[in-house]
RONU-944504 format. One line per 2 residues: their letters; for each residue x, y, z of C-alpha. Coordinates in steps of 0.05 Angstrom, whole numbers, m for minus. Layout:
BEGIN
A) X Y Z ~ ...
//
This chain:
BEGIN
MT) 138 865 m1632 ~ 88 890 m1580
FK) 16 915 m1586 ~ m27 943 m1530
NI) m92 982 m1525 ~ m85 1043 m1480
IW) m122 1106 m1459 ~ m84 1170 m1473
KY) m97 1206 m1407 ~ m42 1258 m1417
EK) m87 1300 m1461 ~ m160 1307 m1442
KA) m216 1341 m1479 ~ m261 1393 m1445
DD) m308 1338 m1421 ~ m249 1299 m1390
SC) m252 1245 m1443 ~ m188 1215 m1471
AV) m168 1185 m1537 ~ m156 1111 m1544
KI) m91 1090 m1578 ~ m55 1027 m1599
YV) 15 1022 m1569 ~ 62 992 m1621
RV) 134 973 m1610 ~ 171 947 m1672
NN) 247 942 m1680 ~ 257 985 m1617
KV) 213 1040 m1646 ~ 151 1061 m1607
RY) 89 1092 m1638 ~ 19 1108 m1611
LQ) m34 1100 m1665 ~ m101 1132 m1648
VK) m168 1097 m1655 ~ m209 1146 m1695
GV) m274 1170 m1663 ~ m264 1138 m1595
YV) m260 1183 m1533 ~ m278 1159 m1463
EE) m268 1182 m1391 ~ m218 1144 m1349
KY) m273 1114 m1306 ~ m300 1077 m1366
WD) m234 1046 m1387 ~ m214 974 m1369
NK) m138 972 m1367 ~ m133 896 m1363
KG) m177 883 m1423 ~ m156 945 m1462
LV) m229 959 m1477 ~ m286 1005 m1456
KV) m326 981 m1396 ~ m397 955 m1408
KH) m427 1010 m1366 ~ m411 1061 m1420
PL) m472 1070 m1464 ~ m431 1064 m1529
HN) m386 1008 m1506 ~ m405 960 m1562
TY) m393 1012 m1617 ~ m328 1036 m1586
NN) m300 966 m1573 ~ m316 945 m1644
LI) m276 1005 m1670 ~ m218 988 m1623
RK) m216 915 m1644 ~ m221 934 m1718
TR) m163 984 m1712 ~ m121 935 m1670
FQ) m131 881 m1724 ~ m110 930 m1779
VE) m48 950 m1740 ~ m26 879 m1724
EH) m39 855 m1795 ~ 2 913 m1824
FL) 64 901 m1781 ~ 61 825 m1780
NG) 62 827 m1856 ~ 126 868 m1857
GD) 97 938 m1858 ~ 132 996 m1825
FD) 112 1061 m1790 ~ 129 1101 m1851
SF) 74 1069 m1893 ~ 21 1063 m1839
RY) m29 1119 m1834 ~ m96 1089 m1846
GQ) m76 1073 m1918 ~ m36 1137 m1930
KS) 39 1141 m1938 ~ 71 1193 m1893
PL) 147 1199 m1882 ~ 178 1223 m1818
LT) 184 1299 m1816 ~ 256 1295 m1791
DV) 275 1248 m1847 ~ 248 1297 m1899
FE) 287 1353 m1865 ~ 351 1312 m1864
NY) 345 1293 m1938 ~ 331 1365 m1958
IK) 392 1390 m1919 ~ 437 1337 m1948
RA) 416 1356 m2019 ~ 428 1429 m2004
EK) 497 1415 m1975 ~ 515 1376 m2038
GE) 498 1437 m2079 ~ 437 1406 m2113
MK) 397 1468 m2096 ~ 415 1541 m2096
IS) 410 1554 m2021 ~ 456 1597 m1979
KG) 495 1569 m1920 ~ 454 1613 m1874
TI) 389 1583 m1899 ~ 416 1512 m1890
TN) 436 1531 m1819 ~ 365 1556 m1806
FQ) 334 1491 m1831 ~ 383 1452 m1787
ST) 360 1493 m1728 ~ 287 1476 m1741
MS) 303 1402 m1751 ~ 339 1403 m1684
RV) 278 1434 m1650 ~ 232 1381 m1681
NQ) 279 1326 m1656 ~ 277 1357 m1586
YC) 201 1359 m1589 ~ 198 1285 m1609
EH) 246 1265 m1554 ~ 207 1305 m1503
HG) 141 1271 m1522 ~ 172 1202 m1533
QE) 145 1194 m1603 ~ 162 1201 m1676
LF) 130 1255 m1718 ~ 103 1239 m1787
IN) 82 1292 m1837 ~ 9 1271 m1830
DV) 15 1285 m1755 ~ 27 1360 m1767
DE) m42 1383 m1748 ~ m76 1430 m1699
RF) m57 1387 m1639 ~ 16 1386 m1660
QE) 13 1462 m1670 ~ m12 1473 m1598
KF) 37 1424 m1568 ~ 97 1450 m1607
IS) 81 1522 m1587 ~ 76 1501 m1514
FM) 141 1462 m1518 ~ 179 1520 m1550
RG) 151 1572 m1502 ~ 174 1527 m1446
KS) 244 1537 m1472 ~ 233 1613 m1473
VS) 232 1617 m1549 ~ 197 1679 m1576
LW) 133 1675 m1617 ~ 169 1707 m1675
TI) 222 1651 m1675 ~ 168 1597 m1668
GL) 135 1628 m1729 ~ 200 1620 m1768
HF) 203 1546 m1749 ~ 132 1536 m1773
ER) 149 1570 m1839 ~ 206 1521 m1850
IK) 162 1462 m1831 ~ 111 1485 m1882
AI) 166 1494 m1934 ~ 191 1423 m1923
IR) 122 1391 m1925 ~ 105 1431 m1988
KE) 165 1399 m2023 ~ 146 1329 m2001
KH) 94 1293 m2045 ~ 82 1228 m2007
HS) 31 1250 m1956 ~ m42 1270 m1950
NT) m33 1328 m1901 ~ m75 1389 m1919
YY) m71 1423 m1851 ~ 1 1444 m1853
EK) m14 1507 m1894 ~ m55 1533 m1835
LP) 5 1534 m1789 ~ 10 1605 m1759
RF) 55 1661 m1782 ~ 69 1697 m1717
AK) 107 1753 m1750 ~ 42 1773 m1783
HY) m11 1754 m1732 ~ 25 1761 m1665
GS) 73 1818 m1678 ~ 139 1817 m1715
KT) 207 1812 m1684 ~ 224 1874 m1645
QI) 273 1916 m1685 ~ 317 1971 m1655
YL) 369 2019 m1681 ~ 430 2045 m1645
TA) 437 2120 m1639 ~ 500 2157 m1659
ED) 517 2160 m1585 ~ 508 2084 m1579
IE) 554 2073 m1637 ~ 606 2119 m1607
KI) 604 2079 m1542 ~ 617 2015 m1582
EE) 674 2048 m1621 ~ 709 2071 m1557
LP) 701 2005 m1519 ~ 769 1973 m1504
LK) 763 1901 m1529 ~ 809 1843 m1545
GK) 807 1778 m1585 ~ 742 1756 m1618
ES) 702 1812 m1584 ~ 746 1863 m1618
KF) 740 1829 m1686 ~ 664 1823 m1684
RD) 658 1894 m1660 ~ 700 1918 m1719
QF) 660 1875 m1768 ~ 596 1907 m1740
LI) 625 1977 m1749 ~ 645 1962 m1821
CY) 572 1942 m1833 ~ 551 2007 m1801
YF) 600 2052 m1839 ~ 579 2023 m1906
VL) 505 2007 m1892 ~ 519 1933 m1905
RI) 490 1866 m1888 ~ 540 1821 m1853
SD) 538 1772 m1912 ~ 562 1829 m1958
AM) 614 1853 m1909 ~ 644 1783 m1908
RI) 655 1788 m1983 ~ 696 1852 m1980
SK) 766 1849 m2012 ~ 817 1898 m2039
AS) 783 1892 m2106 ~ 721 1923 m2074
VM) 754 1992 m2073 ~ 747 2041 m2131
VS) 777 2110 m2139 ~ 741 2169 m2171
DG) 763 2242 m2171 ~ 816 2226 m2120
HE) 767 2195 m2070 ~ 760 2121 m2051
YL) 693 2084 m2052 ~ 673 2014 m2031
VT) 633 1976 m2084 ~ 592 1916 m2063
TH) 534 1876 m2092 ~ 477 1851 m2048
VK) 477 1777 m2063 ~ 419 1756 m2020
KT) 361 1800 m2039 ~ 362 1859 m2087
KA) 426 1841 m2125 ~ 436 1916 m2129
EQ) 505 1948 m2132 ~ 522 1993 m2074
IA) 575 2047 m2076 ~ 593 2083 m2011
PI) 649 2132 m1994 ~ 705 2106 m1950
SA) 711 2148 m1887 ~ 775 2154 m1846
KA) 747 2107 m1793 ~ 727 2056 m1845
KA) 794 2061 m1880 ~ 831 2047 m1815
LL) 790 1983 m1803 ~ 798 1960 m1875
EK) 873 1965 m1870 ~ 874 1934 m1800
YN) 843 1870 m1827 ~ 874 1873 m1896
YD) 804 1881 m1926 ~ 781 1813 m1899
FD) 720 1811 m1852 ~ 700 1739 m1861
FG) 696 1723 m1786 ~ 657 1661 m1765
NN) 582 1658 m1776 ~ 522 1703 m1762
RS) 502 1665 m1700 ~ 570 1674 m1667
AN) 571 1748 m1685 ~ 502 1759 m1654
RF) 523 1726 m1590 ~ 585 1769 m1584
LK) 549 1834 m1604 ~ 499 1827 m1547
KI) 557 1821 m1497 ~ 593 1880 m1529
AQ) 531 1924 m1527 ~ 521 1905 m1454
KA) 592 1925 m1437 ~ 581 1990 m1474
GI) 522 2005 m1427 ~ 469 2003 m1481
DD) 414 1982 m1434 ~ 355 2028 m1445
PI) 289 1990 m1430 ~ 255 1967 m1494
HT) 182 1944 m1498 ~ 182 1883 m1544
ND) 126 1863 m1591 ~ 108 1803 m1548
GK) 96 1845 m1485 ~ 164 1841 m1450
IV) 211 1895 m1426 ~ 284 1880 m1440
PK) 349 1920 m1439 ~ 367 1945 m1509
YQ) 431 1905 m1514 ~ 390 1840 m1516
LV) 361 1861 m1584 ~ 427 1880 m1616
GT) 449 1836 m1674 ~ 489 1840 m1738
HS) 432 1872 m1777 ~ 426 1927 m1725
AR) 487 1959 m1759 ~ 453 1968 m1827
RS) 387 1990 m1796 ~ 423 2040 m1750
AA) 464 2068 m1807 ~ 403 2080 m1850
TN) 364 2111 m1793 ~ 420 2156 m1770
LR) 432 2179 m1841 ~ 359 2199 m1845
LN) 362 2235 m1778 ~ 423 2273 m1804
GA) 383 2299 m1862 ~ 401 2250 m1918
SL) 345 2241 m1969 ~ 310 2174 m1977
RT) 338 2168 m2048 ~ 409 2179 m2023
IA) 401 2127 m1968 ~ 370 2078 m2017
DL) 428 2086 m2065 ~ 480 2079 m2009
GG) 447 2018 m1979 ~ 425 1984 m2044
WS) 350 1990 m2033 ~ 311 1991 m2099
NI) 245 2007 m2065 ~ 235 2072 m2026
IQ) 172 2044 m1993 ~ 211 1985 m1964
LK) 265 2032 m1940 ~ 213 2074 m1903
KY) 189 2012 m1866 ~ 261 1995 m1850
LK) 278 2060 m1816 ~ 268 2059 m1740
AS) 271 2131 m1716 ~ 216 2148 m1666
GL) 168 2205 m1674 ~ 207 2243 m1621
DS) 272 2234 m1660 ~ 239 2264 m1722
AK) 209 2320 m1682 ~ 277 2340 m1654
IA) 302 2348 m1726 ~ 240 2385 m1748
RD) 246 2437 m1693 ~ 303 2469 m1733
LD) 261 2476 m1796 ~ 233 2545 m1814
HF) 163 2518 m1808 ~ 171 2508 m1733
K) 210 2572 m1717
//
């Protein structure tokens, strides 16, 4: 068990002053506990004594606070206390422990959470663990404050993570803390939502020509399977989660024509009925009506490579100020968005598209469509109004 007073020179305030902390090492765990209200410049700190030098005008006040905090810390741990229960009298569990317990409960089926959502929470927990390892410290729920926010954003941006994705991690952190009762943190609700304040994730759609390039691309193995899964989503205006639930029982016949019947399990719960085209029929039979290939993350990785091979590389201006080739933004959901948009460009009514794709709200469908003003203008030029 080790205790030491130190100056935290790694983060300085605008006036070059630094916080004073108590270094604590117990059972091979290290924690730096800050002395509240004490900030001094390095020139005023005595490393040997672990106190503020007498030439500082507030040295008596500061050193009394340091000694008082040091005594509280030593007393707490020497009496068998742990890091979990020490936060100036407030209990505050480790954020990663809360994440881990939540995920375990979800995996046991104690909560109605999809596998995809569990995977997302695992991803955020992994990022928090990486952050803690990078800074050499544990993160308690009460430590999720403005300083953590700034440091976490900096850490994630250093790994080339987009603001939109960082926003998703913050949303999951907020959700986890909201479920945990044993803490006194009130700041966590202020964590930013980048999708709202800094621009949402850049969404694209693939034109009919782009889709044709993907259809004609000679592929083998997993690339071929994920390409065909993507095309099934496109042909039937489906989410990948719904495409993975297709079976022979999904087919119905009416007036001599075949239709695919699915139910959106994630959001609207609406039933979707779409006609089966010749292309779609060929793929359904090729895979014996089974498109449950891997997970969404794997599919997204393959689809970007497939789109790159297909030459879908038009420059796209992203919402966070970058310019990237179009294939970098292609994912599983691009199929559903592209299908809806191309149907609209081909003259289908919003009501028809909503019925085909299972949208219950026309307003949301309008936001979903991604045709540009120029695309719409090209269609409008054939209307009588513009002749």
